[in-house]
C-alpha positions in Angstrom: 67.1 -21.5 -112.1 66.1 -24.3 -109.7 63.5 -27.1 -110.4 61.4 -27.8 -107.0 61.5 -31.6 -106.3 59.5 -33.5 -104.3 62.0 -37.1 -102.9 60.8 -40.2 -100.8 63.7 -41.2 -98.7 63.3 -43.6 -95.7 64.3 -42.2 -92.6 67.3 -43.9 -92.0 68.4 -43.0 -95.3 67.7 -39.1 -94.3 69.2 -39.3 -91.0 72.5 -40.6 -92.3 72.7 -37.3 -94.6 71.7 -35.6 -92.0 74.5 -36.8 -90.0 76.9 -35.5 -93.5 75.0 -32.3 -94.5 73.6 -30.9 -91.8 69.4 -29.9 -92.0 70.4 -27.4 -93.7 72.7 -28.9 -95.7 70.6 -31.7 -97.7 69.5 -30.2 -100.7 73.5 -29.7 -101.5 74.0 -32.8 -100.3 71.6 -34.7 -102.6 72.9 -31.8 -105.3 76.1 -32.9 -105.2 75.1 -36.7 -104.7 73.0 -36.7 -108.4 75.8 -34.6 -110.0 78.2 -37.1 -108.8 76.5 -40.3 -110.3 75.6 -38.1 -113.2 79.7 -37.7 -114.0 80.3 -41.0 -113.1 77.1 -43.2 -115.3 78.5 -40.1 -118.2 82.5 -41.6 -117.8 80.8 -45.1 -117.7 79.2 -44.3 -120.8 82.0 -43.2 -122.4 83.9 -46.0 -121.6 81.7 -48.2 -123.1 81.4 -46.6 -126.5 85.8 -46.7 -126.2 85.7 -50.4 -126.2 83.1 -50.6 -129.3 86.4 -51.6 -131.5 87.9 -54.2 -128.5 87.3 -58.1 -128.7 84.8 -59.6 -127.3 85.1 -61.6 -124.9 82.2 -63.0 -124.0 82.2 -65.1 -120.6 86.3 -65.9 -120.9 88.6 -63.3 -119.0 91.1 -61.5 -121.3 93.6 -63.6 -119.2 92.3 -66.5 -121.1 92.0 -64.5 -124.6 95.4 -63.7 -124.1 97.0 -67.0 -123.5 95.0 -68.6 -126.8 96.1 -66.2 -128.9 100.0 -66.2 -128.0 99.8 -70.3 -128.2 98.0 -69.5 -131.6 101.3 -67.2 -132.0 103.9 -69.9 -134.6 106.5 -66.9 -133.8 106.4 -67.9 -130.2 108.7 -70.7 -129.4 107.2 -73.7 -127.0 
């Protein structure tokens, strides 16, 4: 089943779609673009959920945290 929708696109974007997909391929092109973006967002959401148990680095880079942890380890030399 398909749902009909009305989308407003600026002229330049519509021309680019027509160039890539052809005027008869607009719907399929837009359907594919939306499905691709939804998949990307689902993957990022899953990635974010997986990071739930990882340490919060805040505004620091992971490398800073690793360096600090290594320096705090008494088993390390130097």
